[in-house]
VOGU-3710 file (C-alpha; in Angstrom, 3 decimals, decimal comma):
1> msfelvalpa> -76,854/-34,625/-29,908  -79,154/-34,082/-26,855  -80,527/-31,015/-28,094  -81,563/-28,883/-31,058  -79,909/-25,710/-32,130  -82,507/-22,916/-32,542  -81,582/-19,423/-33,680  -83,946/-16,774/-32,196  -84,281/-13,666/-33,660  -83,751/-10,578/-31,538
11> frdnyiwlla> -83,222/-6,693/-32,093  -82,701/-5,615/-35,938  -79,780/-8,388/-36,652  -78,778/-10,414/-33,216  -79,493/-14,152/-33,239  -79,764/-15,832/-29,388  -78,761/-19,322/-29,460  -81,402/-21,683/-28,123  -80,147/-25,495/-27,345  -83,549/-27,012/-26,883
21> gmntaaavdp> -83,350/-30,715/-25,241  -86,698/-32,468/-24,112  -87,727/-30,682/-20,707  -84,883/-27,796/-20,720  -82,852/-25,853/-22,626  -79,832/-23,207/-22,402  -79,324/-19,686/-24,030  -76,431/-18,283/-25,286  -76,248/-14,406/-25,479  -79,222/-13,332/-24,709
31> gdaepvfral> -79,588/-9,824/-25,502  -83,210/-9,557/-24,551  -84,996/-12,159/-22,660  -88,397/-11,756/-24,841  -87,411/-14,128/-27,456  -86,032/-16,526/-25,019  -89,048/-16,368/-22,472  -91,460/-17,052/-25,849  -89,556/-20,083/-27,296  -89,282/-21,687/-23,695
41> aerrlrlvav> -93,060/-21,265/-23,273  -94,156/-22,466/-26,732  -92,028/-25,658/-26,273  -92,849/-26,113/-22,462  -89,041/-26,092/-21,349  -87,056/-25,029/-18,057  -84,144/-22,898/-18,750  -80,430/-24,461/-16,968  -78,365/-22,196/-18,219  -77,404/-19,107/-19,225
51> lvthhhadhm> -73,638/-18,405/-21,205  -72,278/-15,208/-22,839  -69,515/-14,514/-24,821  -68,608/-10,565/-24,199  -70,619/-7,715/-22,245  -71,987/-5,929/-24,605  -75,278/-5,441/-24,117  -77,096/-6,993/-27,017  -75,421/-9,901/-26,083  -76,070/-10,208/-22,050
61> ggagalaekf> -79,001/-7,682/-21,694  -81,421/-10,093/-20,989  -79,052/-12,470/-18,652  -80,200/-11,502/-15,082  -84,176/-11,495/-15,929  -83,481/-14,879/-17,595  -81,361/-15,715/-14,446  -83,635/-14,056/-11,531  -87,037/-16,218/-13,358  -85,346/-19,859/-13,275
71> gcpvfgpade> -82,421/-19,991/-10,937  -79,873/-20,882/-13,143  -76,314/-20,281/-13,427  -74,856/-16,970/-16,036  -71,546/-18,375/-17,900  -69,441/-15,582/-18,797  -65,719/-14,477/-19,549  -63,679/-13,609/-16,224  -62,049/-10,864/-18,228  -65,215/-8,929/-18,726
81> pmaavtqalh> -66,786/-8,424/-15,102  -70,632/-8,896/-15,654  -72,900/-8,434/-12,520  -75,504/-11,293/-14,245  -72,192/-13,537/-14,563  -72,208/-16,023/-11,223  -69,420/-18,867/-12,878  -66,201/-16,607/-14,577  -64,409/-18,045/-17,242  -60,858/-18,194/-18,746
91> egqqvdiapl> -59,475/-20,262/-21,526  -59,383/-24,143/-21,336  -62,050/-24,208/-18,732  -65,073/-26,611/-19,766  -68,539/-25,547/-18,742  -70,562/-28,680/-18,546  -74,694/-28,662/-18,660  -75,857/-32,044/-17,517  -79,473/-31,632/-18,110  -78,894/-31,184/-21,932
101> eagfqvlgip> -76,005/-33,995/-21,768  -73,546/-30,471/-23,268  -70,168/-29,623/-22,761  -68,630/-27,094/-23,702  -64,561/-25,584/-24,419  -63,618/-22,085/-23,539  -61,432/-20,493/-26,137  -60,384/-17,195/-25,635  -60,899/-15,113/-28,576  -59,989/-11,427/-27,522
111> ghtaghiayy> -60,108/-8,790/-30,380  -64,005/-7,485/-30,804  -63,580/-6,657/-27,173  -60,812/-7,182/-24,780  -62,316/-10,492/-22,804  -64,106/-12,051/-25,400  -64,904/-16,059/-25,330  -66,438/-18,845/-27,448  -67,967/-22,200/-26,260  -66,835/-24,960/-28,433
121> ghnivfcgdt> -68,465/-28,563/-28,269  -70,592/-30,814/-30,049  -69,091/-29,759/-33,943  -70,454/-26,219/-32,704  -68,415/-23,092/-32,082  -70,821/-20,003/-30,178  -68,156/-17,379/-31,152  -70,038/-13,955/-30,771  -68,918/-10,971/-32,522  -65,316/-12,293/-33,439
131> lfsagcgrlf> -66,149/-14,321/-36,554  -68,997/-13,685/-38,504  -70,256/-15,537/-41,875  -67,797/-14,276/-44,768  -66,536/-11,429/-41,975  -65,443/-10,684/-38,676  -66,287/-8,257/-35,891  -64,938/-4,430/-35,406  -62,142/-3,767/-33,275  -63,604/-1,891/-30,378
141> egtagqmsrs> -61,058/-3,567/-27,809  -58,526/-5,202/-28,693  -56,068/-5,056/-31,540  -55,465/-6,339/-35,288  -52,792/-8,803/-33,718  -54,911/-10,051/-31,268  -58,109/-10,410/-33,314  -55,798/-12,325/-36,137  -54,985/-14,766/-33,336  -58,542/-15,263/-32,372
151> laklaalpda> -59,209/-16,338/-35,601  -56,850/-18,372/-36,166  -57,875/-20,502/-33,363  -61,227/-20,462/-34,437  -59,990/-21,444/-37,798  -58,036/-24,658/-36,384  -61,187/-26,529/-35,396  -62,745/-28,941/-37,703  -64,226/-28,447/-41,245  -67,734/-29,561/-39,945
161> taiccgheyt> -68,031/-27,232/-37,017  -70,988/-24,952/-36,718  -70,561/-21,367/-36,975  -72,839/-19,919/-34,134  -72,464/-16,118/-34,441  -74,318/-12,920/-33,217  -75,504/-11,534/-35,962  -77,296/-11,832/-39,370  -74,637/-9,843/-41,228  -74,103/-12,488/-43,943
171> eanlrfaqav> -75,307/-10,588/-47,042  -73,648/-7,368/-46,264  -70,358/-9,442/-45,467  -70,679/-11,081/-48,930  -70,615/-7,568/-50,926  -67,506/-6,847/-49,189  -65,367/-10,020/-49,645  -66,357/-9,823/-53,523  -64,728/-6,666/-53,958  -61,805/-7,886/-51,802
181> epsnqdilry> -61,737/-11,787/-54,188  -64,078/-10,811/-57,103  -62,889/-13,882/-58,727  -63,686/-16,043/-56,277  -66,484/-18,739/-57,414  -67,472/-19,977/-53,719  -68,153/-16,129/-52,732  -70,361/-15,352/-55,255  -72,080/-19,079/-55,299  -72,580/-18,203/-51,516
191> aeeaaarrar> -74,021/-14,981/-52,058  -76,857/-16,228/-54,458  -77,741/-18,821/-51,603  -77,752/-16,361/-48,721  -80,121/-13,873/-50,910  -82,618/-16,668/-51,072  -82,679/-17,554/-48,003  -82,957/-14,271/-46,508  -85,761/-13,453/-49,542  -87,509/-16,560/-47,609
201> nvptlpssla> -86,477/-14,897/-44,240  -84,373/-18,223/-43,220  -81,211/-17,333/-41,223  -77,783/-18,003/-43,306  -76,621/-19,220/-39,948  -74,769/-21,435/-38,927  -72,653/-21,356/-41,337  -69,245/-24,207/-41,733  -65,941/-23,571/-41,010  -64,923/-25,348/-43,955
211> rerrvnpflr> -67,341/-22,671/-45,695  -65,820/-19,569/-44,285  -62,504/-21,014/-45,242  -63,243/-20,225/-48,458  -65,411/-17,345/-48,252  -64,001/-15,417/-45,335  -61,495/-12,604/-46,399  -60,487/-12,074/-42,922  -59,661/-15,904/-42,556  -58,012/-15,701/-45,720
221> crepavaaaa> -55,215/-13,175/-45,383  -52,451/-15,687/-46,307  -54,003/-15,854/-49,788  -52,062/-14,359/-52,304  -55,749/-13,106/-53,601  -56,495/-11,199/-50,675  -52,737/-9,998/-49,843  -53,236/-8,497/-53,632  -56,172/-6,502/-52,947  -54,825/-5,334/-49,449
231> trhagheihd> -51,941/-4,005/-51,221  -53,930/-2,520/-53,611  -56,472/-1,114/-51,355  -53,178/0,219/-48,643  -51,436/1,933/-52,137  -47,939/0,192/-50,950  -46,719/-3,471/-51,126  -47,930/-5,911/-47,945  -47,137/-9,485/-47,265  -47,355/-9,676/-43,725
241> pvevfavirn> -50,883/-11,725/-42,880  -51,189/-9,444/-39,495  -50,795/-6,417/-42,134  -53,033/-7,694/-44,407  -55,638/-8,268/-41,754  -55,853/-4,839/-40,366  -55,730/-3,280/-44,356  -58,748/-5,081/-45,246  -60,570/-4,331/-41,498  -60,139/-0,573/-41,734
251> wkdnft> -61,404/-1,020/-45,328  -64,716/-2,765/-44,317  -65,001/-0,329/-42,000  -65,287/1,994/-44,237  -67,208/0,036/-47,045  -70,446/1,006/-48,316
//
């Protein structure tokens, strides 16, 4: 890659992703402009693009200020009108950031919000609040069926794909994953690793898709152990993967 991938902490648990090149940079989901301004100043970089996955303020609140300062385009989902977006995107389109020699395919991944998109390229997917490490986003505007299809689309990417999501939720997600699959040793090992990283104030992200397939209950709804856990929680037999997803998503919403 012609850029370094940097996770900039923002708010309580957000990450803004900075693609830092030699002289230029792009920012993904800048809910707050200030961490980006600081990182650019420290590295003496000029911002050439902003990429936004969905309309929630903690992902796009700083986009307008950044675009005004640097005169750069703001890419975002066409189905979620936002004043700051200058390049509205649909699934299948390509975002090319020439100064970084970077290109990303646009994936439509509704569920968390109605028009949520992801950006995939260079063995990286910026997936906003759709897929988290060991978890997935809440269904604020979409359905269980939509989110299941969106997660399946992400799960079809190559094993080595780096999962660059929008929040540091990994430890809490792993506690729920252990409740769903208490015998899953991959979850146990990952929980220990994540705790050690957070104790050092190091991000648990990016994760890899290969790991997520082993530990993320929302990508494992066809696994017998996950279906059995959903059945126990619901109190009736469940086999359909979308219904399994719906049950465990509701379970997670109320998990403490």
